[in-house]
Backbone as JSON Lines, residues from 0, in Angstrom:
{"i":0,"aa":"X","n":[-5.44,26.22,-11.88],"ca":[-5.35,24.95,-11.15],"c":[-6.72,24.6,-10.57]}
{"i":1,"aa":"X","n":[-7.12,23.33,-10.66],"ca":[-8.44,22.95,-10.18],"c":[-8.49,22.97,-8.66]}
{"i":2,"aa":"X","n":[-9.72,23.03,-8.13],"ca":[-9.93,23.01,-6.7],"c":[-9.74,21.59,-6.17]}
{"i":3,"aa":"X","n":[-9.42,21.44,-4.86],"ca":[-9.34,20.11,-4.29],"c":[-10.66,19.36,-4.49]}
{"i":4,"aa":"X","n":[-10.56,18.06,-4.61],"ca":[-11.72,17.23,-4.92],"c":[-12.86,17.46,-3.95]}
{"i":5,"aa":"X","n":[-12.54,17.62,-2.66],"ca":[-13.57,17.79,-1.65],"c":[-13.95,19.25,-1.4]}
{"i":6,"aa":"X","n":[-13.49,20.16,-2.26],"ca":[-13.6,21.59,-1.95],"c":[-14.99,22.03,-1.54]}
{"i":7,"aa":"X","n":[-16.02,21.65,-2.27],"ca":[-17.36,22.12,-1.97],"c":[-18.31,20.98,-1.59]}
{"i":8,"aa":"X","n":[-17.74,19.81,-1.29],"ca":[-18.57,18.64,-0.99],"c":[-19.07,18.69,0.45]}
{"i":9,"aa":"X","n":[-20.28,18.17,0.69],"ca":[-20.79,18.13,2.06],"c":[-20.03,17.1,2.9]}
{"i":10,"aa":"X","n":[-19.89,17.4,4.18],"ca":[-19.25,16.47,5.13],"c":[-17.85,16.04,4.68]}
{"i":11,"aa":"X","n":[-17.16,16.94,4.02],"ca":[-15.86,16.57,3.45],"c":[-14.76,16.43,4.5]}
{"i":12,"aa":"X","n":[-14.85,17.21,5.58],"ca":[-13.74,17.31,6.52],"c":[-13.3,15.98,7.11]}
{"i":13,"aa":"X","n":[-14.26,15.19,7.6],"ca":[-13.9,13.94,8.26],"c":[-13.3,12.94,7.28]}
{"i":14,"aa":"X","n":[-13.85,12.86,6.07],"ca":[-13.32,11.91,5.09],"c":[-11.96,12.35,4.58]}
{"i":15,"aa":"X","n":[-11.82,13.64,4.35],"ca":[-10.54,14.18,3.89],"c":[-9.44,13.84,4.88]}
{"i":16,"aa":"X","n":[-9.7,14.06,6.17],"ca":[-8.7,13.79,7.21],"c":[-8.41,12.3,7.33]}
{"i":17,"aa":"X","n":[-9.43,11.47,7.24],"ca":[-9.24,10.03,7.4],"c":[-8.44,9.43,6.25]}
{"i":18,"aa":"X","n":[-8.75,9.86,5.03],"ca":[-7.98,9.33,3.9],"c":[-6.54,9.83,3.9]}
{"i":19,"aa":"X","n":[-6.34,11.07,4.34],"ca":[-4.97,11.57,4.47],"c":[-4.2,10.75,5.49]}
{"i":20,"aa":"X","n":[-4.87,10.43,6.61],"ca":[-4.23,9.61,7.64],"c":[-3.94,8.21,7.12]}
{"i":21,"aa":"X","n":[-4.87,7.65,6.34],"ca":[-4.65,6.33,5.77],"c":[-3.47,6.29,4.82]}
{"i":22,"aa":"X","n":[-3.34,7.34,4.0],"ca":[-2.21,7.42,3.08],"c":[-0.89,7.55,3.81]}
{"i":23,"aa":"X","n":[-0.85,8.38,4.83],"ca":[0.37,8.56,5.61],"c":[0.76,7.27,6.32]}
{"i":24,"aa":"X","n":[-0.25,6.56,6.84],"ca":[0.0,5.3,7.53],"c":[0.58,4.26,6.57]}
{"i":25,"aa":"X","n":[0.04,4.2,5.36],"ca":[0.56,3.29,4.34],"c":[2.0,3.62,4.0]}
{"i":26,"aa":"X","n":[2.29,4.9,3.8],"ca":[3.65,5.31,3.46],"c":[4.63,4.95,4.57]}
{"i":27,"aa":"X","n":[4.22,5.12,5.81],"ca":[5.11,4.79,6.93],"c":[5.34,3.29,7.02]}
{"i":28,"aa":"X","n":[4.27,2.5,6.85],"ca":[4.41,1.04,6.93],"c":[5.31,0.5,5.82]}
{"i":29,"aa":"X","n":[5.08,0.95,4.59],"ca":[5.89,0.45,3.47],"c":[7.33,0.94,3.57]}
{"i":30,"aa":"X","n":[7.52,2.14,4.11],"ca":[8.88,2.65,4.32],"c":[9.64,1.82,5.34]}
{"i":31,"aa":"X","n":[8.96,1.45,6.42],"ca":[9.6,0.63,7.46],"c":[9.89,-0.78,6.94]}
{"i":32,"aa":"X","n":[9.0,-1.33,6.11],"ca":[9.26,-2.65,5.53],"c":[10.48,-2.6,4.62]}
{"i":33,"aa":"X","n":[10.6,-1.55,3.83],"ca":[11.76,-1.4,2.96],"c":[13.05,-1.37,3.79]}
{"i":34,"aa":"X","n":[13.05,-0.63,4.87],"ca":[14.21,-0.56,5.77],"c":[14.47,-1.92,6.42]}
{"i":35,"aa":"X","n":[13.41,-2.6,6.85],"ca":[13.55,-3.91,7.48],"c":[14.19,-4.9,6.51]}
{"i":36,"aa":"X","n":[13.7,-4.93,5.27],"ca":[14.21,-5.87,4.28],"c":[15.68,-5.59,3.95]}
{"i":37,"aa":"X","n":[16.01,-4.34,3.77],"ca":[17.39,-3.98,3.41],"c":[18.38,-4.33,4.5]}
{"i":38,"aa":"X","n":[17.95,-4.22,5.75],"ca":[18.86,-4.43,6.87],"c":[18.69,-5.78,7.55]}
{"i":39,"aa":"X","n":[17.79,-6.62,7.05],"ca":[17.49,-7.89,7.69],"c":[18.75,-8.76,7.82]}
{"i":40,"aa":"X","n":[18.99,-9.41,8.99],"ca":[18.11,-9.55,10.16],"c":[18.31,-8.48,11.25]}
{"i":41,"aa":"X","n":[19.03,-7.41,10.93],"ca":[19.16,-6.32,11.9],"c":[17.82,-5.59,12.04]}
{"i":42,"aa":"X","n":[17.68,-4.86,13.11],"ca":[16.48,-4.08,13.41],"c":[15.18,-4.91,13.37]}
{"i":43,"aa":"X","n":[15.16,-6.08,14.01],"ca":[13.94,-6.9,14.01],"c":[12.76,-6.2,14.68]}
{"i":44,"aa":"X","n":[13.07,-5.19,15.52],"ca":[11.99,-4.47,16.19],"c":[11.07,-3.74,15.22]}
{"i":45,"aa":"X","n":[11.54,-3.54,13.99],"ca":[10.7,-2.9,12.99],"c":[9.44,-3.72,12.69]}
{"i":46,"aa":"X","n":[9.53,-5.03,12.88],"ca":[8.34,-5.87,12.67],"c":[7.21,-5.44,13.6]}
{"i":47,"aa":"X","n":[7.54,-5.17,14.86],"ca":[6.53,-4.74,15.81],"c":[6.0,-3.35,15.46]}
{"i":48,"aa":"X","n":[6.87,-2.49,14.96],"ca":[6.43,-1.16,14.56],"c":[5.48,-1.24,13.37]}
{"i":49,"aa":"X","n":[5.76,-2.14,12.44],"ca":[4.88,-2.32,11.29],"c":[3.55,-2.92,11.74]}
{"i":50,"aa":"X","n":[3.6,-3.85,12.69],"ca":[2.37,-4.42,13.24],"c":[1.51,-3.33,13.87]}
{"i":51,"aa":"X","n":[2.13,-2.4,14.59],"ca":[1.38,-1.3,15.21],"c":[0.74,-0.42,14.13]}
{"i":52,"aa":"X","n":[1.42,-0.24,13.01],"ca":[0.86,0.55,11.91],"c":[-0.29,-0.19,11.24]}
{"i":53,"aa":"X","n":[-0.19,-1.52,11.18],"ca":[-1.3,-2.31,10.63],"c":[-2.53,-2.16,11.51]}
{"i":54,"aa":"X","n":[-2.33,-2.15,12.82],"ca":[-3.46,-1.96,13.74],"c":[-4.03,-0.55,13.62]}
{"i":55,"aa":"X","n":[-3.15,0.43,13.4],"ca":[-3.63,1.79,13.18],"c":[-4.42,1.87,11.88]}
{"i":56,"aa":"X","n":[-3.97,1.14,10.86],"ca":[-4.71,1.09,9.6],"c":[-6.1,0.51,9.78]}
{"i":57,"aa":"X","n":[-6.2,-0.53,10.62],"ca":[-7.52,-1.11,10.91],"c":[-8.43,-0.08,11.58]}
{"i":58,"aa":"X","n":[-7.84,0.7,12.49],"ca":[-8.63,1.73,13.18],"c":[-9.12,2.78,12.2]}
{"i":59,"aa":"X","n":[-8.25,3.21,11.3],"ca":[-8.63,4.21,10.31],"c":[-9.73,3.67,9.41]}
{"i":60,"aa":"X","n":[-9.58,2.42,8.97],"ca":[-10.61,1.8,8.12],"c":[-11.95,1.74,8.85]}
{"i":61,"aa":"X","n":[-11.91,1.35,10.12],"ca":[-13.14,1.32,10.92],"c":[-13.77,2.69,10.99]}
{"i":62,"aa":"X","n":[-12.95,3.72,11.19],"ca":[-13.48,5.08,11.3],"c":[-14.08,5.56,9.98]}
{"i":63,"aa":"X","n":[-13.45,5.18,8.86],"ca":[-13.99,5.56,7.55],"c":[-15.35,4.9,7.34]}
{"i":64,"aa":"X","n":[-15.43,3.61,7.64],"ca":[-16.69,2.89,7.43],"c":[-17.77,3.39,8.38]}
{"i":65,"aa":"X","n":[-17.39,3.71,9.6],"ca":[-18.36,4.27,10.55],"c":[-18.89,5.6,10.03]}
{"i":66,"aa":"X","n":[-17.97,6.43,9.54],"ca":[-18.38,7.72,8.98],"c":[-19.27,7.53,7.76]}
{"i":67,"aa":"X","n":[-18.93,6.53,6.95],"ca":[-19.7,6.26,5.74],"c":[-21.14,5.89,6.06]}
{"i":68,"aa":"X","n":[-21.32,5.0,7.04],"ca":[-22.66,4.5,7.33],"c":[-23.44,5.38,8.3]}
{"i":69,"aa":"X","n":[-22.77,6.37,8.87],"ca":[-23.48,7.27,9.78],"c":[-23.7,8.65,9.18]}
{"i":70,"aa":"X","n":[-23.31,8.82,7.91],"ca":[-23.45,10.1,7.22],"c":[-24.5,9.98,6.13]}
{"i":71,"aa":"X","n":[-25.46,10.88,6.16],"ca":[-26.55,10.82,5.19],"c":[-26.08,11.22,3.79]}
{"i":72,"aa":"X","n":[-25.33,12.31,3.71],"ca":[-24.81,12.8,2.43],"c":[-23.3,12.72,2.46]}
{"i":73,"aa":"X","n":[-22.72,11.95,1.55],"ca":[-21.27,11.76,1.52],"c":[-20.64,12.59,0.39]}
{"i":74,"aa":"X","n":[-19.37,12.98,0.56],"ca":[-18.71,13.82,-0.45],"c":[-18.36,13.08,-1.73]}
{"i":75,"aa":"X","n":[-18.29,11.77,-1.67],"ca":[-18.03,10.94,-2.84],"c":[-19.06,9.82,-2.86]}
{"i":76,"aa":"X","n":[-19.16,9.12,-3.98],"ca":[-20.05,7.97,-4.05],"c":[-19.68,6.97,-2.96]}
{"i":77,"aa":"X","n":[-20.68,6.39,-2.34],"ca":[-20.43,5.47,-1.22],"c":[-19.55,4.29,-1.63]}
{"i":78,"aa":"X","n":[-19.79,3.76,-2.82],"ca":[-19.0,2.6,-3.24],"c":[-17.53,2.97,-3.43]}
{"i":79,"aa":"X","n":[-17.27,4.22,-3.85],"ca":[-15.89,4.66,-4.02],"c":[-15.18,4.81,-2.67]}
{"i":80,"aa":"X","n":[-15.89,5.36,-1.7],"ca":[-15.33,5.49,-0.35],"c":[-15.01,4.11,0.21]}
{"i":81,"aa":"X","n":[-15.94,3.19,0.06],"ca":[-15.75,1.84,0.57],"c":[-14.58,1.15,-0.14]}
{"i":82,"aa":"X","n":[-14.52,1.24,-1.46],"ca":[-13.46,0.6,-2.23],"c":[-12.1,1.18,-1.89]}
{"i":83,"aa":"X","n":[-12.03,2.49,-1.72],"ca":[-10.77,3.15,-1.4],"c":[-10.28,2.71,-0.02]}
{"i":84,"aa":"X","n":[-11.18,2.67,0.94],"ca":[-10.81,2.25,2.3],"c":[-10.35,0.79,2.3]}
{"i":85,"aa":"X","n":[-11.06,-0.07,1.59],"ca":[-10.72,-1.5,1.57],"c":[-9.36,-1.74,0.93]}
{"i":86,"aa":"X","n":[-9.08,-1.06,-0.18],"ca":[-7.8,-1.25,-0.86],"c":[-6.63,-0.75,-0.01]}
{"i":87,"aa":"X","n":[-6.82,0.39,0.66],"ca":[-5.79,0.89,1.57],"c":[-5.54,-0.11,2.7]}
{"i":88,"aa":"X","n":[-6.6,-0.65,3.25],"ca":[-6.48,-1.62,4.34],"c":[-5.74,-2.87,3.87]}
{"i":89,"aa":"X","n":[-6.07,-3.34,2.68],"ca":[-5.4,-4.52,2.13],"c":[-3.9,-4.27,1.96]}
{"i":90,"aa":"X","n":[-3.54,-3.1,1.46],"ca":[-2.13,-2.8,1.22],"c":[-1.32,-2.82,2.52]}
{"i":91,"aa":"X","n":[-1.88,-2.25,3.57],"ca":[-1.17,-2.24,4.86],"c":[-1.13,-3.64,5.46]}
{"i":92,"aa":"X","n":[-2.25,-4.37,5.37],"ca":[-2.28,-5.74,5.9],"c":[-1.22,-6.62,5.24]}
{"i":93,"aa":"X","n":[-1.11,-6.54,3.93],"ca":[-0.17,-7.37,3.19],"c":[1.28,-6.94,3.46]}
{"i":94,"aa":"X","n":[1.49,-5.66,3.67],"ca":[2.81,-5.17,4.07],"c":[3.22,-5.78,5.4]}
{"i":95,"aa":"X","n":[2.28,-5.81,6.35],"ca":[2.57,-6.39,7.67],"c":[2.82,-7.89,7.56]}
{"i":96,"aa":"X","n":[2.06,-8.58,6.71],"ca":[2.25,-10.01,6.55],"c":[3.64,-10.32,6.01]}
{"i":97,"aa":"X","n":[4.1,-9.54,5.04],"ca":[5.44,-9.75,4.48],"c":[6.5,-9.56,5.56]}
{"i":98,"aa":"X","n":[6.33,-8.53,6.38],"ca":[7.29,-8.29,7.47],"c":[7.27,-9.44,8.46]}
{"i":99,"aa":"X","n":[6.08,-9.93,8.77],"ca":[5.93,-11.02,9.75],"c":[6.58,-12.3,9.24]}
{"i":100,"aa":"X","n":[6.43,-12.58,7.95],"ca":[6.99,-13.8,7.38],"c":[8.5,-13.84,7.49]}
{"i":101,"aa":"X","n":[9.15,-12.7,7.42],"ca":[10.61,-12.68,7.55],"c":[11.05,-13.31,8.86]}
{"i":102,"aa":"X","n":[10.31,-13.03,9.92],"ca":[10.64,-13.59,11.22],"c":[10.11,-14.99,11.4]}
{"i":103,"aa":"X","n":[8.86,-15.23,11.01],"ca":[8.26,-16.54,11.19],"c":[9.02,-17.62,10.43]}
{"i":104,"aa":"X","n":[9.49,-17.28,9.24],"ca":[10.2,-18.24,8.41],"c":[11.7,-18.28,8.69]}
{"i":105,"aa":"X","n":[12.13,-17.44,9.64],"ca":[13.55,-17.39,10.02],"c":[14.44,-17.18,8.78]}
{"i":106,"aa":"X","n":[14.03,-16.22,7.95],"ca":[14.83,-15.84,6.78],"c":[16.21,-15.39,7.26]}
{"i":107,"aa":"X","n":[17.25,-15.9,6.64],"ca":[18.61,-15.63,7.13],"c":[19.2,-14.34,6.58]}
{"i":108,"aa":"X","n":[18.87,-14.01,5.33],"ca":[19.46,-12.83,4.69],"c":[18.52,-12.34,3.6]}
{"i":109,"aa":"X","n":[18.56,-11.05,3.28],"ca":[17.66,-10.54,2.24],"c":[18.02,-11.08,0.86]}
{"i":110,"aa":"X","n":[17.01,-11.23,0.05],"ca":[17.16,-11.63,-1.35],"c":[17.14,-10.37,-2.21]}
{"i":111,"aa":"X","n":[17.99,-10.33,-3.21],"ca":[18.11,-9.12,-4.04],"c":[16.76,-8.66,-4.57]}
{"i":112,"aa":"X","n":[15.97,-9.59,-5.11],"ca":[14.68,-9.21,-5.67],"c":[13.69,-8.81,-4.58]}
{"i":113,"aa":"X","n":[13.84,-9.35,-3.38],"ca":[13.0,-8.93,-2.27],"c":[13.26,-7.49,-1.9]}
{"i":114,"aa":"X","n":[14.53,-7.1,-1.9],"ca":[14.9,-5.71,-1.63],"c":[14.34,-4.79,-2.71]}
{"i":115,"aa":"X","n":[14.47,-5.21,-3.97],"ca":[13.95,-4.4,-5.07],"c":[12.44,-4.23,-4.96]}
{"i":116,"aa":"X","n":[11.76,-5.3,-4.61],"ca":[10.3,-5.26,-4.56],"c":[9.8,-4.41,-3.38]}
{"i":117,"aa":"X","n":[10.47,-4.46,-2.24],"ca":[10.06,-3.59,-1.14],"c":[10.32,-2.13,-1.49]}
{"i":118,"aa":"X","n":[11.33,-1.88,-2.31],"ca":[11.56,-0.51,-2.78],"c":[10.42,-0.02,-3.65]}
{"i":119,"aa":"X","n":[9.91,-0.9,-4.51],"ca":[8.75,-0.56,-5.34],"c":[7.54,-0.28,-4.46]}
{"i":120,"aa":"X","n":[7.31,-1.14,-3.47],"ca":[6.18,-0.96,-2.57],"c":[6.3,0.34,-1.78]}
{"i":121,"aa":"X","n":[7.49,0.64,-1.31],"ca":[7.73,1.91,-0.61],"c":[7.37,3.1,-1.48]}
{"i":122,"aa":"X","n":[7.79,3.06,-2.75],"ca":[7.5,4.18,-3.65],"c":[6.0,4.29,-3.93]}
{"i":123,"aa":"X","n":[5.31,3.14,-4.03],"ca":[3.86,3.17,-4.18],"c":[3.22,3.87,-2.99]}
{"i":124,"aa":"X","n":[3.68,3.53,-1.78],"ca":[3.14,4.16,-0.58],"c":[3.33,5.66,-0.59]}
{"i":125,"aa":"X","n":[4.48,6.11,-1.02],"ca":[4.77,7.55,-1.07],"c":[3.86,8.26,-2.07]}
{"i":126,"aa":"X","n":[3.69,7.65,-3.24],"ca":[2.85,8.27,-4.26],"c":[1.4,8.37,-3.8]}
{"i":127,"aa":"X","n":[0.9,7.31,-3.16],"ca":[-0.48,7.33,-2.71],"c":[-0.68,8.28,-1.54]}
{"i":128,"aa":"X","n":[0.3,8.37,-0.66],"ca":[0.2,9.33,0.44],"c":[0.11,10.75,-0.09]}
{"i":129,"aa":"X","n":[0.91,11.04,-1.12],"ca":[0.87,12.37,-1.72],"c":[-0.48,12.64,-2.37]}
{"i":130,"aa":"X","n":[-1.03,11.62,-3.04],"ca":[-2.33,11.79,-3.71],"c":[-3.46,11.99,-2.71]}
{"i":131,"aa":"X","n":[-3.38,11.29,-1.57],"ca":[-4.46,11.32,-0.59],"c":[-4.33,12.47,0.41]}
{"i":132,"aa":"X","n":[-3.23,13.17,0.38],"ca":[-3.06,14.28,1.32],"c":[-4.01,15.42,0.95]}
{"i":133,"aa":"X","n":[-5.11,15.49,1.67],"ca":[-6.1,16.52,1.36],"c":[-6.86,16.25,0.09]}
{"i":134,"aa":"X","n":[-6.83,14.99,-0.4],"ca":[-7.42,14.64,-1.69],"c":[-7.0,15.68,-2.73]}
{"i":135,"aa":"X","n":[-5.8,15.48,-3.2],"ca":[-5.15,16.38,-4.13],"c":[-6.08,16.86,-5.24]}
{"i":136,"aa":"X","n":[-5.86,18.06,-5.72],"ca":[-6.64,18.6,-6.83],"c":[-6.66,17.6,-7.99]}
{"i":137,"aa":"X","n":[-7.78,17.56,-8.67],"ca":[-7.95,16.59,-9.76],"c":[-6.81,16.66,-10.77]}
{"i":138,"aa":"X","n":[-6.37,17.86,-11.11],"ca":[-5.3,18.01,-12.09],"c":[-4.0,17.38,-11.62]}
{"i":139,"aa":"X","n":[-3.85,17.25,-10.29],"ca":[-2.6,16.73,-9.74],"c":[-2.64,15.23,-9.44]}
{"i":140,"aa":"X","n":[-3.82,14.62,-9.51],"ca":[-3.93,13.2,-9.23],"c":[-3.25,12.35,-10.31]}
{"i":141,"aa":"X","n":[-3.34,12.8,-11.56],"ca":[-2.84,12.02,-12.69],"c":[-1.42,11.53,-12.55]}
{"i":142,"aa":"X","n":[-0.45,12.4,-12.23],"ca":[0.94,11.93,-12.13],"c":[1.14,10.85,-11.07]}
{"i":143,"aa":"X","n":[0.44,10.95,-9.94],"ca":[0.58,9.94,-8.89],"c":[-0.02,8.61,-9.34]}
{"i":144,"aa":"X","n":[-1.17,8.66,-10.0],"ca":[-1.81,7.45,-10.51],"c":[-0.91,6.78,-11.55]}
{"i":145,"aa":"X","n":[-0.36,7.58,-12.46],"ca":[0.52,7.05,-13.5],"c":[1.78,6.44,-12.9]}
{"i":146,"aa":"X","n":[2.31,7.07,-11.85],"ca":[3.52,6.56,-11.2],"c":[3.25,5.2,-10.57]}
{"i":147,"aa":"X","n":[2.11,5.06,-9.9],"ca":[1.78,3.77,-9.27],"c":[1.58,2.7,-10.34]}
{"i":148,"aa":"X","n":[0.97,3.08,-11.45],"ca":[0.78,2.12,-12.55],"c":[2.12,1.62,-13.08]}
{"i":149,"aa":"X","n":[3.09,2.53,-13.24],"ca":[4.43,2.14,-13.69],"c":[5.11,1.25,-12.65]}
{"i":150,"aa":"X","n":[4.94,1.61,-11.39],"ca":[5.56,0.83,-10.32],"c":[4.97,-0.58,-10.26]}
{"i":151,"aa":"X","n":[3.67,-0.7,-10.51],"ca":[3.04,-2.03,-10.49],"c":[3.63,-2.89,-11.6]}
{"i":152,"aa":"X","n":[3.86,-2.31,-12.77],"ca":[4.49,-3.05,-13.87],"c":[5.91,-3.48,-13.47]}
{"i":153,"aa":"X","n":[6.63,-2.57,-12.82],"ca":[7.99,-2.89,-12.37],"c":[7.96,-4.0,-11.32]}
{"i":154,"aa":"X","n":[6.97,-3.95,-10.44],"ca":[6.83,-4.99,-9.44],"c":[6.59,-6.36,-10.05]}
{"i":155,"aa":"X","n":[5.76,-6.41,-11.09],"ca":[5.5,-7.68,-11.78],"c":[6.8,-8.22,-12.39]}
{"i":156,"aa":"X","n":[7.59,-7.33,-12.98],"ca":[8.85,-7.76,-13.59],"c":[9.8,-8.33,-12.54]}
{"i":157,"aa":"X","n":[9.9,-7.65,-11.41],"ca":[10.79,-8.11,-10.34],"c":[10.31,-9.43,-9.76]}
{"i":158,"aa":"X","n":[9.0,-9.58,-9.6],"ca":[8.45,-10.83,-9.07],"c":[8.78,-12.01,-9.99]}
{"i":159,"aa":"X","n":[8.66,-11.8,-11.29],"ca":[9.0,-12.87,-12.24],"c":[10.49,-13.2,-12.14]}
{"i":160,"aa":"X","n":[11.31,-12.16,-12.02],"ca":[12.76,-12.36,-11.9],"c":[13.08,-13.14,-10.62]}
{"i":161,"aa":"X","n":[12.36,-12.85,-9.55],"ca":[12.59,-13.56,-8.28],"c":[12.26,-15.04,-8.42]}
{"i":162,"aa":"X","n":[11.15,-15.35,-9.08],"ca":[10.76,-16.76,-9.24],"c":[11.78,-17.51,-10.1]}
{"i":163,"aa":"X","n":[12.28,-16.86,-11.13],"ca":[13.31,-17.5,-11.95],"c":[14.54,-17.81,-11.1]}
{"i":164,"aa":"X","n":[14.95,-16.85,-10.27],"ca":[16.12,-17.05,-9.42],"c":[15.89,-18.18,-8.41]}
{"i":165,"aa":"X","n":[14.68,-18.23,-7.84],"ca":[14.38,-19.24,-6.82],"c":[14.36,-20.66,-7.4]}
{"i":166,"aa":"X","n":[13.85,-20.79,-8.63],"ca":[13.7,-22.11,-9.22],"c":[14.83,-22.46,-10.21]}
{"i":167,"aa":"X","n":[15.9,-21.68,-10.17],"ca":[17.01,-21.92,-11.08],"c":[17.78,-23.19,-10.73]}
{"i":168,"aa":"X","n":[17.59,-23.68,-9.52],"ca":[18.28,-24.91,-9.11],"c":[19.35,-24.64,-8.08]}
{"i":169,"aa":"X","n":[19.59,-25.64,-7.25],"ca":[20.66,-25.52,-6.27],"c":[20.25,-24.83,-4.99]}
{"i":170,"aa":"X","n":[18.98,-24.43,-4.86],"ca":[18.51,-23.75,-3.65],"c":[17.67,-24.72,-2.84]}
{"i":171,"aa":"X","n":[17.89,-24.72,-1.54],"ca":[17.12,-25.57,-0.63],"c":[15.62,-25.36,-0.89]}
{"i":172,"aa":"X","n":[14.86,-26.45,-1.12],"ca":[13.42,-26.31,-1.4],"c":[12.68,-25.53,-0.31]}
{"i":173,"aa":"X","n":[13.07,-25.66,0.95],"ca":[12.4,-24.93,2.02],"c":[12.65,-23.43,1.89]}
{"i":174,"aa":"X","n":[13.84,-23.07,1.45],"ca":[14.16,-21.65,1.21],"c":[13.3,-21.12,0.08]}
{"i":175,"aa":"X","n":[13.13,-21.94,-0.96],"ca":[12.29,-21.55,-2.1],"c":[10.86,-21.28,-1.64]}
{"i":176,"aa":"X","n":[10.31,-22.21,-0.84],"ca":[8.93,-22.06,-0.38],"c":[8.78,-20.8,0.46]}
{"i":177,"aa":"X","n":[9.73,-20.58,1.38],"ca":[9.62,-19.42,2.27],"c":[9.72,-18.1,1.51]}
{"i":178,"aa":"X","n":[10.7,-18.02,0.62],"ca":[10.85,-16.77,-0.12],"c":[9.7,-16.55,-1.11]}
{"i":179,"aa":"X","n":[9.18,-17.65,-1.67],"ca":[8.04,-17.49,-2.59],"c":[6.86,-16.86,-1.85]}
{"i":180,"aa":"X","n":[6.62,-17.28,-0.61],"ca":[5.53,-16.69,0.17],"c":[5.77,-15.2,0.42]}
{"i":181,"aa":"X","n":[7.01,-14.84,0.75],"ca":[7.33,-13.42,1.0],"c":[7.12,-12.61,-0.27]}
{"i":182,"aa":"X","n":[7.66,-13.11,-1.39],"ca":[7.52,-12.41,-2.67],"c":[6.06,-12.27,-3.06]}
{"i":183,"aa":"X","n":[5.28,-13.33,-2.84],"ca":[3.85,-13.28,-3.17],"c":[3.15,-12.17,-2.38]}
{"i":184,"aa":"X","n":[3.46,-12.07,-1.07],"ca":[2.82,-11.04,-0.25],"c":[3.22,-9.65,-0.73]}
{"i":185,"aa":"X","n":[4.48,-9.48,-1.07],"ca":[4.93,-8.18,-1.55],"c":[4.24,-7.81,-2.86]}
{"i":186,"aa":"X","n":[4.13,-8.77,-3.76],"ca":[3.45,-8.51,-5.04],"c":[1.99,-8.16,-4.8]}
{"i":187,"aa":"X","n":[1.34,-8.88,-3.89],"ca":[-0.06,-8.59,-3.59],"c":[-0.23,-7.21,-2.96]}
{"i":188,"aa":"X","n":[0.74,-6.8,-2.14],"ca":[0.68,-5.46,-1.54],"c":[0.8,-4.38,-2.62]}
{"i":189,"aa":"X","n":[1.69,-4.6,-3.59],"ca":[1.82,-3.65,-4.7],"c":[0.52,-3.62,-5.51]}
{"i":190,"aa":"X","n":[-0.08,-4.79,-5.73],"ca":[-1.34,-4.85,-6.47],"c":[-2.45,-4.09,-5.72]}
{"i":191,"aa":"X","n":[-2.44,-4.19,-4.38],"ca":[-3.44,-3.46,-3.59],"c":[-3.23,-1.95,-3.75]}
{"i":192,"aa":"X","n":[-1.98,-1.52,-3.79],"ca":[-1.7,-0.1,-4.02],"c":[-2.21,0.33,-5.4]}
{"i":193,"aa":"X","n":[-2.06,-0.56,-6.38],"ca":[-2.55,-0.26,-7.72],"c":[-4.07,-0.14,-7.71]}
{"i":194,"aa":"X","n":[-4.75,-0.95,-6.88],"ca":[-6.21,-0.83,-6.77],"c":[-6.6,0.52,-6.18]}
{"i":195,"aa":"X","n":[-5.84,0.99,-5.2],"ca":[-6.09,2.33,-4.64],"c":[-6.0,3.36,-5.76]}
{"i":196,"aa":"X","n":[-4.95,3.27,-6.57],"ca":[-4.77,4.22,-7.67],"c":[-5.92,4.15,-8.67]}
{"i":197,"aa":"X","n":[-6.4,2.94,-8.95],"ca":[-7.5,2.8,-9.91],"c":[-8.8,3.4,-9.36]}
{"i":198,"aa":"X","n":[-9.03,3.23,-8.06],"ca":[-10.22,3.86,-7.46],"c":[-10.11,5.37,-7.57]}
{"i":199,"aa":"X","n":[-8.93,5.9,-7.26],"ca":[-8.72,7.36,-7.37],"c":[-8.93,7.83,-8.81]}
{"i":200,"aa":"X","n":[-8.46,7.03,-9.76],"ca":[-8.64,7.4,-11.17],"c":[-10.12,7.45,-11.52]}
{"i":201,"aa":"X","n":[-10.88,6.46,-11.04],"ca":[-12.32,6.47,-11.3],"c":[-13.01,7.67,-10.69]}
{"i":202,"aa":"X","n":[-12.59,8.03,-9.48],"ca":[-13.16,9.2,-8.8],"c":[-12.86,10.47,-9.61]}
{"i":203,"aa":"X","n":[-11.62,10.56,-10.09],"ca":[-11.23,11.74,-10.86],"c":[-12.05,11.87,-12.14]}
{"i":204,"aa":"X","n":[-12.3,10.72,-12.8],"ca":[-13.09,10.76,-14.04],"c":[-14.51,11.21,-13.74]}
{"i":205,"aa":"X","n":[-15.09,10.72,-12.66],"ca":[-16.47,11.1,-12.3],"c":[-16.6,12.57,-11.99]}
{"i":206,"aa":"X","n":[-15.57,13.14,-11.39],"ca":[-15.67,14.53,-10.9],"c":[-14.97,15.53,-11.81]}
{"i":207,"aa":"X","n":[-14.48,15.08,-12.92],"ca":[-13.76,15.97,-13.82],"c":[-14.71,16.92,-14.54]}
């Protein structure tokens, strides 16, 4: 079995811990959004909990960038560290936006495809958290990256199905507009998770 990616890299400890924290934060945020969507409009307090996780994600991103620009020798290429931090931040931000829209738009009940899509996003969060926990050994990154890639394809399929359902006719145009915004944010959050996976894949290729 290969050694962890950061095993012999200089200054690895701070980055390893920060990316692990970022992955865990993403998994928690996407998990709470999945629960919020499934139970909506019950448990509205989850919106505030997701907002707190978004703020924690901002803090983690700030700490990663501070470490990046204050460290002379980094354990990974600087552009990879920056890209990984930015994609993680985007995924959490978009997760929070989707949760916020449910309340702002006064959504009355969950939409089947919305529930399916938050489930995909939740699974992406879990896969990335597992990959980022201690920067998993290179040999073990592949299955997580492949899983996120499959989930992104599934998310695209569900998003298309949602749009067909919304524009099938007989639905209040305002409901269509509101749900389209929610679905768009969810799809963008899944895409951000896929970007995280692609950055990890690039890192694995460089260090293989």
